[in-house]
C-alpha positions, -999 to 999 in steps of 0.1 A, spaced: -213 9 -410 -200 0 -375 -165 -3 -383 -142 20 -369 -118 37 -395 -80 36 -387 -76 76 -385 -57 94 -359 -84 110 -327 -86 146 -328 -62 170 -310 -64 183 -278 -46 211 -259 -51 193 -233 -49 150 -225 -83 135 -211 -81 108 -185 -117 93 -179 -116 76 -141 -140 56 -130 -140 45 -93 -159 13 -82 -177 6 -115 -195 -25 -109 -213 -38 -145 -193 -45 -178 -219 -32 -200 -212 4 -184 -177 -6 -187 -183 -17 -227 -207 13 -231 -185 38 -216 -152 26 -239 -171 29 -270 -189 63 -262 -150 75 -252 -138 62 -287 -167 78 -307 -164 110 -298 -118 107 -299 -109 98 -268 -88 65 -252 -73 68 -219 -93 54 -192 -87 46 -157 -103 27 -130 -102 31 -94 -109 -3 -75 -131 -18 -108 -156 -46 -93 -156 -60 -130 -132 -68 -153 -121 -51 -188 -117 -88 -200 -152 -100 -193 -171 -112 -224 -202 -84 -215 -179 -52 -215 -161 -67 -247 -194 -69 -265 -204 -36 -255 -172 -20 -261 -176 -29 -296 -146 -18 -323 -132 0 -290 -116 -30 -277 -87 -15 -276 -95 13 -245 -98 -20 -227 -68 -36 -231 -47 -5 -222 -69 3 -189 -49 9 -161 -61 1 -131 -53 17 -92 -57 9 -58 -66 46 -47 -80 77 -62 -50 97 -54 -27 73 -72 -45 81 -104 -51 112 -104 -12 119 -94 1 130 -129 -31 150 -136 -26 188 -129 -67 193 -129 -87 171 -116 -128 171 -119 -156 151 -95 -187 145 -113 -221 144 -90 -261 143 -99 -265 153 -62 -270 187 -61 -272 198 -25 -285 227 -9 -274 242 26 -242 247 37 -230 217 15 -233 247 -14 -201 253 -12 -186 224 -11 -203 217 -40 -204 248 -66 -206 228 -101 -200 239 -136 -218 220 -167 -201 201 -195 -203 231 -221 -184 255 -195 -162 224 -187 -152 225 -224 -151 262 -228 -124 259 -199 -103 234 -215 -97 255 -245 -62 268 -238 -51 239 -213 -23 219 -216 -17 192 -193 -34 163 -185 -70 163 -173 -87 138 -147 -126 133 -155 -131 115 -124 -166 96 -118 -185 72 -95 -202 37 -86 -231 32 -100 -261 41 -78 -237 57 -51 -214 81 -69 -186 91 -53 -180 97 -18 -175 132 1 -135 123 6 -132 117 -36 -153 148 -43 -130 167 -19 -100 154 -38 -110 173 -72 -103 207 -77 -139 213 -88 -167 199 -94 -190 190 -130 -228 177 -129 -250 172 -154 -281 196 -166 -310 172 -158 -341 174 -145 -347 177 -107 -372 157 -104 -347 122 -115 -311 141 -119 -288 110 -118 -282 99 -150 -265 64 -153 -228 61 -150 -226 56 -192 -249 81 -205 -227 104 -181 -197 101 -192 -209 102 -230 -228 139 -220 -195 149 -211 -169 136 -235 -200 151 -261 -198 183 -254 -159 186 -253 -155 169 -285 -182 197 -298 -166 218 -287 -139 209 -308 -157 210 -345 -168 245 -332 -130 252 -329 -126 238 -368 -116 201 -362 -139 187 -396 -159 157 -392 -155 134 -423 -194 139 -443 -206 168 -428 -202 205 -440 -188 226 -416 -195 256 -429 -231 262 -435 -224 291 -459 -230 296 -503 -203 316 -519 -217 355 -526 -212 344 -566 -232 317 -565 -258 332 -541 -260 351 -569 -261 328 -595 -290 306 -573 -314 340 -572 -305 343 -610 -317 312 -616 -349 312 -597 -358 343 -617 -354 331 -648 -377 300 -638 -404 317 -622 -403 342 -651 -409 309 -674 -439 299 -657 -476 305 -673 -489 327 -644 -493 364 -637 -477 359 -603 -440 356 -616 -423 379 -594 -444 363 -560 -431 334 -573 -399 343 -577 -399 358 -539 -409 327 -523 -382 306 -535 -358 334 -530 -372 334 -487 -377 300 -484 -344 282 -505 -325 308 -489 -339 307 -455 -325 272 -451 -292 280 -454 -279 264 -489 -243 252 -491 -224 255 -522 -227 218 -535 -265 221 -521 -269 256 -550 -249 241 -577 -277 213 -574 -304 233 -576 -293 259 -602 -288 227 -619 -325 219 -618 -337 254 -620 -323 259 -656 -338 218 -668 -368 235 -653 -365 267 -675 -355 253 -706 -382 228 -712 -407 257 -701 -394 280 -728 -391 254 -752 -429 247 -745 -441 278 -746 -418 286 -776 -393 312 -761 -371 309 -787 -346 319 -753 -343 281 -749 -319 275 -779 -302 311 -779 -298 321 -742 -301 296 -720 -286 257 -723 -264 250 -693 -258 280 -679 -271 308 -660 -250 346 -664 -259 364 -635 -277 401 -640 -255 426 -630 -277 441 -611 -292 409 -589 
């Protein structure tokens, strides 16, 4: 279940480099690698790290994303780490008021994702040391700043969680714009012809019931099922179930339609 599949990373116009300044905890380092690969990113840079990429805890927390640790670049300064980037974004949970506002105009992760849609170049997303964050001088080296929409009463997130929130939003934006996820239907819509057949199957089933409220029952089924936005495969399964239910009810009541008209298919009426 947790194994990594041998498939290529999703495409982006930009190249994202996660830059960690002064990271202390190997567990955080490993967790960051895992959440990066979970969301289709694999480039990591460390500036003056206080833990090793070969640390056992980092490797254990990274699980199947250990290849990120193998390829991690290590630098002695932030300037060196971002020297080849076209865009440098700092992160902070310290949302000061007053004079510092001029230097700390933040964007939110989903706004950042939208900004990068047409960007063609290397992007460095920079995170500071646990418990401290980025220094004022490091923040000044960034083109603009990003913050998480955390609650003001406790705004500072764990480092690995902060990275996870950011890469999630970037990958979410890719998915919204057409990157498919294996096993997940992206488009919640049923084909018009299947919708028509489903409504007819519901109608025939409801009218096979021994009830004086057949129209009301059909209307309830219609509204409840279509409000759930079924996809084609779900609609097909429901059609089959309604067909079998109608056939059984017709046979039980002696209605010859179970032999002559119905059997295993539904022919939608022209006026549906």
